[in-house]
N, C-alpha and C positions, 0 to 999 in steps of 0.2 A: 481534578488533575490539570493544572495549568501547563505542566511540561508538555502536554500533548495538544496544545493549541497552536494554530498556524499551519505552517507547512510541514507535513511528514513526506519525505521521499521514498517511494517504494522502489528501493535499490535493485537493479538488475545484478545479475551474477556473471561477471565476465569470463570468458572462456578463451584458451589459446585455439590455434587452427585445429589442433588434434582433440579439442573439446575438453580438455583437461582444465582444471581451475586456474585462472589467471589472477594471482594476488596482486601483482604489480598494478594491473588495471583496476582491481578493487580498490587499492589504496589511492590511486589517482582519482577515481570516481568519488570516494569519500571525502578526500581533501577538496575537490571541486564543489561538491554539494554543500559541504559544511562552511566553507569559507565565503561560498555564494550566498548564504543566508537561510539556508532551511532550518527548521526549528527541532526536527528530530529525524532520525533514520528509521526506516521500517525494512528489516532484513528478512529475506526468504519468504516473501509472499509470492503470490502468482508471478508478478512481474519479475520476481527473481528465480523463476523456473524451479521452484520448490519441488513440483511432482517428478522432475527427472534428477533430483539430487539423492545421493545415498545418504544414509544416516551418519556415516563418517565424513562425508564431505559437508553435511550440514554443520557438524561440530566444528569443523576446520573454519568454515566461512564465519560462523558467529564468533569464535574466539578471535579471527583476525579483524573482524569489524570492530569489536570491544577494543583491541589493541590499536588499530589505526585511528579510531575516534578519540582516543586519549581524553574521555569524559567532557568533550566540548559540548556534545547535545545528547540528549536521552536516546535510547535505543528501544526500539519495539521489535519483537521477533514473531514471525508468523509460526503459530503452533495449532494445526487444526486437521481435521478429516472427517471422514464419514463412519468411522468406528470409535465410539466414545472411549472404550477401553484403550484403544491404541493411542488416542490423544493423551489420555492419562499416563501411558506408559512413556511416552515421549517427553512429557512433563518431568517424569522421574529421572530421565536420562539427560536432561539438558542442564548445562551449567549456566545458572542465571546471574552469575557475577558481572556486573557491568550492564545488566538488562533491566529496563525500567517497567516493561509491559509486555503483553502478549496481544497479537491480532489473530483472532480465531475464526475461520470462515465456517459458515453455517454448513451442516452435513449435505454433501452432495450426493446424487445419483439415486440414493435409497429412499429420498423424498419422505422424510418423517413428517407426523402431524406437528401442529403447533405445541402441543404438550409435550411431544418427544423432543421438539428443539428446546423447550424450557428445561427439561431434565437433562438433556446433553450439556447445555451451558452451565447448569447449576452444578453439575459434578465437577466441571472443568474450573469453574470459579473457586468452588470449595478446595480444590487440590492445588490451585496455582499459587505459586510464591510471590508473584507479582500481579498487578491489576490486569484485567481482561478486557479487550475491546471486542464487540461482535463485529462481524463482517458480513453483510448482507449483499449478495450479488446474484440474483435468480437467474441471469443469463448464463451463468456457469453452473450454479448448483441445481437449477431447475426446481427450487424450492423457495419460496419468499418467506422472510422473517416479517409477519405482520405487525403493524403499528402496536396493537395491543400486547403482542407478545414482547416486543422490544421494551415497551413500558413496564410489563410486569417483571422483566429481567433487570431492569433499571433500579429496581429496589434491592438487588443484591449487593452487598457492601463491597464486593470485589469486582463488579463488573461497572465499569467507568464510562463507556459511551459505545457507539455505533459507527461503523463506516457504512454509509448508506449508498449502494450503487444499484438501487433498483430502478432508478429513473422514474419512479412513481411519486409526482410532486404532491398529491394528496397526502399520501402516506408520510413523506417528509414533514409536511405541515402539521399533521396529527401528532407525530413525535414532538416537534418543536412546541406545539401549544400545551403539552402536558407532562413533559419529561420534568424530573428534578432539575434545579438550577445548576447544579455541578456535574449533570450527566452530558457527556460530549457528543454532539451530532455533527459527524465529519463526512464531508462530501467524498464520494468514491469517483467522481467525474470531474476532471479537471475544469471543464468550462461551466459547471454548475456551482463553483465555489462562491462566487459573489451573491448570487440569489440565495443560497442556502445560508450564507453567513448573515443575510439581511433578516432572516426570520429566526436567528438565534443559534446559528451553527458555529462551529468552532474551528473551521478551517478545511484543510484537504490532505488526503493522502494521495500523492501525484506520481504519475508516470512521467510526464514531460519535465517535472522539476530535476530528473537526473540530467537533463541537458541544460535547463535555463532556470537555476535556482533563484537567481536574481530577479527574474520576472515574477516568480511565485512570492518572493518576499514582498514585492510591491502589490501582488493580488491580494495579500492577506493582511499586510501591515500599512499600505501606502494611502495616500489621500484617495478620495472618491474617483478622482480623474485619473490617477496613476493605476488604481485598479481596473477601471474601464479599459484604459489603453493596454495594459498587460493582457487582458482577456481578449482583445481584438487582435493583438499581435499573434495570438496562439491558434486561431481559428482554423487557418489552413493547415498547419502542422497537426493539430489535434486530430483532424479528420484522417489523416495519413497513417496515424500510428497503429490504427487496428484493422486496417484493410487485409492483412495477410496475418493477422494474429499477434497478440502481445506476448513477449516484448520485441517482436521482429522489427517493428517499426522504430521504437526508441533506441535499439542497438544499432540499427542502421545510422540513425541520426547522431549517436555518439561516436561512431566510426568517422562521420564526416567532420565532427568537431575535434577529432584527434585524442578523445579521452580514453576509449578502449576499443577492442574489435567488436564485429557484429556477429560472431559466431553464435549459434543457438543449437540446442540439442534436440534430436528427433524426438517426437513426430514433427516438431516445428522445422522450417527450412529458412535459412538466409533470404533477405529480401530479394525479390525479383529485380531484374535489371530495370523494369518499367518503374517499380516502387522506389529503387535506389535514385532513379533520375529526377522523380518527383520531389522526394525528401531534399535531395541536393538543390533542387530549384527554389525550395521553400524555406532554406536555412535563414535564421535569424542572426543578425550581428550581436 
């Protein structure tokens, strides 16, 4: 699935001050990232605050993203959860016109066995009308998709890759060493992109690409020197993005860049004055 190589941007969901959906801000963000050079859009992942969006809002956001994108780049949509049946129901209720893939987070909180994870994803992949990418982020789910489990799922014809955000380098190496040639190993950590690509990775699904798509174009497609410089440029900002939770940091950054507001929905809070000052001081031109 070459359409999902390079930079995927994990789009934020802009809100007005009353926390209603800001579609004008969403259009501006999509235009900013697409013209800036991202390779695909990832809609309503964790960075998009999917846990605090209603089912109707999710339908509206996806429809607007498809409309605003105008088929310029592929679209991947987040469809996941810790109830397999609920995910299957969501698949049935989603309009996949203009959608090219699904990013599905590993079941969180209930901590299934590895066999349970395989069964969960197998049912989703069997039912999904578009290809599925696994999403492994144990820091949020409290359950790791082990390398052998990822490799087992890689044999499913409708599972195309994994977004690896475990921070476990040995696990990433094992997947890279034994995966099928066409199975995508995608970084879930912006600053790990170069290292993962060096062992056979396929790019990044990025938070900071909301703000700096051009730098991520260089990070994934530039010369070796351009890749290194892009990564070095992002060191200070990357550390600030998660101090008060995601997407608090990147939304504050987008506010300073004049792209959209920094409102988030509870239980997240807008960036503190201290974080706001730090991000403003670290802005990249």
